[in-house]
Residue, then its C-alpha position, 0 to 999 in steps of 0.5 A: m500500499i502507498r499512503v499519500g499526504i497532499i499539501g494543497v487541497g484546492t482544485v487539482g488536489s480535490h481531483v487527485v483525492k477523487i481519482l484515487q478514491e473513485n478509480e481505486d479498482i483500476i489504479t490498483a490493478r495497473s500499479g499492483k498496490k493500493i494508493i490511499p490518500i490519508i491526509g490533506v493540508v490546507k490553509d483554512t480547515t473551516k472552509k467547506r470542501d467537496v473532498n472526503l479526506p482528513l484535513s490539517s492546517d499544519v504541514n508537519d502532519v504530513l512531512d513528519n508523519p511516519e505513515v505517509d509514503v509519498v508527499v504530493e505538493l500542490m500549494g504553488g509558489v517557489d520559496e515555501a514549496y522548496k522548503i517543504v519539498t526539501r524536507a520531504l526528500k530529507n525524510k526519504k518520502a517520495v514527492v509528486t509535484a505539479n509546481k512548474a515555478l519550483l522546478a524552473y528554479h530548483r530542479y537540479e538542487l532537488r535532483d541532487l538532494a533526491g538521490d534514489t528517492p523518486i520525484g514525479y512531476e508529470a503535471s508540471v508541464a502541459g497538464g494532462i499531456p504525458i510530455i515528461k514521459a515521452l521525453r524521458e522514456g519514449l524518445s530516450a534513444n533520440h537526440i532531441e533536435a527541437i521542441k516547439g510548444i503551445m503550453n499556455g491555454t490562456c494565451n492560446f485562447i486569446l490568440t485564437k479569438m483574435m485570429n478567428e473573430k478579429a477581436e482586440f486583445a483587451d476585449v478577449l482578455r476580459e472574456a477570458q477572465a470572465l470564463g476563468y481562463a485568465e487570472a485577475d492579474p494575467t501578467f504571469d500568463v500573457g507575459g510568457f512567464d508561465a510558458a517559460h517555466k515549462l520550457l526550462i523543465l523540458a530543456s533539462i530533460a532534452y538537453g541537460i541544461d541548467v538555465k533560469p527564467e531570467e537568462i532566456l528570451i521571454e516576450g508576451i502577447e500584449h502588443i499584438n493588434s489587428e494589423d498583426i492579425y491582418f498580415a498573418k491572414e494575408f500570408g497564411y500564418n497563425i499567431k501563437l505564443l510558442t515555447i522554442a528549444k533548438k539545438s545548434g552544435d554545442q548550443v541551445e536556443l531557448r525562447v518564449h514569444p509570440a510567433l507567426v506559424p504557417i497554417t500548414q504546420m500541425i502546431a498552428k492548428v492547436d486552438g482555444v485553451m488546448n496545448g500542443i507540443s511538437v518534438i523532433g528527434d534525430r531518429v523518430g522525426e517529428t512527434m506531436y502531443y495534444g491535449p488539455g494543458a490545465g484544469g483540475s481533472a486533467t492536471a490530477s490525472a498527471v499527478v496520479s500517473d506519477l503515484i502509479d509509477i512510484a507504486r510500480h517502482t518504475q520511477n527510481s530512475p534519475m529525476l531528469g532521465f539521465i545519469k551522465p551529461l548528454e553531450k561530452s562537452g556539455l551544452t550551453l545557452m545560446n546568447r539571444d543576440n545570436i538567434c537567427t530567424q525571420y521577422y515580421i515588423r509593424v511600423t506606424v508612420e506619417d503617410k508621406i513621400g520618402v518614408l518607405s525608402k528611408i525604412s528600407e535603407i536602415l533595414g539594409k544597413h543592418s543586413i535585413s532583407i525584406s521578404s514581403f510588404l503591405q501598407k495599410q491606412d491607419v483607421k484611427k488617423e487618416e494621415r497615418a499609414v501602417l507599414l507591415f514587413s516580413t524579412h528573410t532570415c537574419k540575426e536578433s541583434d541586427i533586428q533589435k538595432a534596426l528597430q531602435e533606429l526606426s523608433q527614432l525617426e521623426f515620421v515614426e509615430l508609434k514604437p515599432a513592433m516585431i513578431r518572430i516567424e517560425a516557418 
């Protein structure tokens, strides 16, 4: 028998309890052992909860309880969660967590501390999609060449509505908040930070690279407007918030940002609140994973899958899936200035002679070649035009220098905007 203590019996924790209790027969058959939740920890024990489980407000009732075999951490946050998980591991209790922020900052410390004590974290990335198991097990014979993911349902819902209904960002955000897809303060989601935490977890498994969120390129979707949607539709793109990992020699690109994705790509077809992840292995080629990336039941399903692995004794392999460094020389993070891709640029200008030639001159000076161009009249101001460009492949440092120079031109009326193109 595996006895479980759950710290954080909110939406996900309640669903974990229900799955373990209501699906006990099939879980026992598949794991070979009964997995029984015996206690939960919450902040307020007086709050009514739809869960059949003894509750406490003291984490010590789980961490110091000799009857608890596995600690399930679902409280969220970083610092306090790290202390709790550290104590659990020091007490030789297995841990299952859905805490992506915790792992984004402390996955390597926890790996070293755990040793042979299992840590399950399938629920930390893409909710109900078993992407951690796919990377650690199903694709373990492959060098991973690239990962592209849509791993934030809030952003995907907003961008899908903007693309399909020509709605403005602020209006769709309010709708997402009303539907419960976005928080009252949506910055963590729409700013790209949630997706970045998930990317770093996958990058650790795929590349053995220890990088913190502050070290990678992270951009959100707040600046996307109707002109960007217009350009995307004209040239056969969808706009998605992408998490991207690519190996190039002994370096790895890690970045999170909105991207123009050709509608022919499978990842471009992932709409609404759903998540999708494309993984390219050197032997298997491209594999695609699709499903619900959030929600109490889907996330709880992933938590219970880790508990079943622990019961089967199959999760005593290394936490990140490897024993020795994946590459002889070790992989390092590529400097964001050296990233090379295509770009889309939006420039709002006074509608007068000579503007286009001056912009073209500046782009050419920075080794940026124009691939396509559209001009729209600004609907808000007749004497203003919106110029929309796409480029051939160029360096991030060059595009940033060009944007800075463009923003200083007297006829440029709004700060130029840029979206990367992932063709």
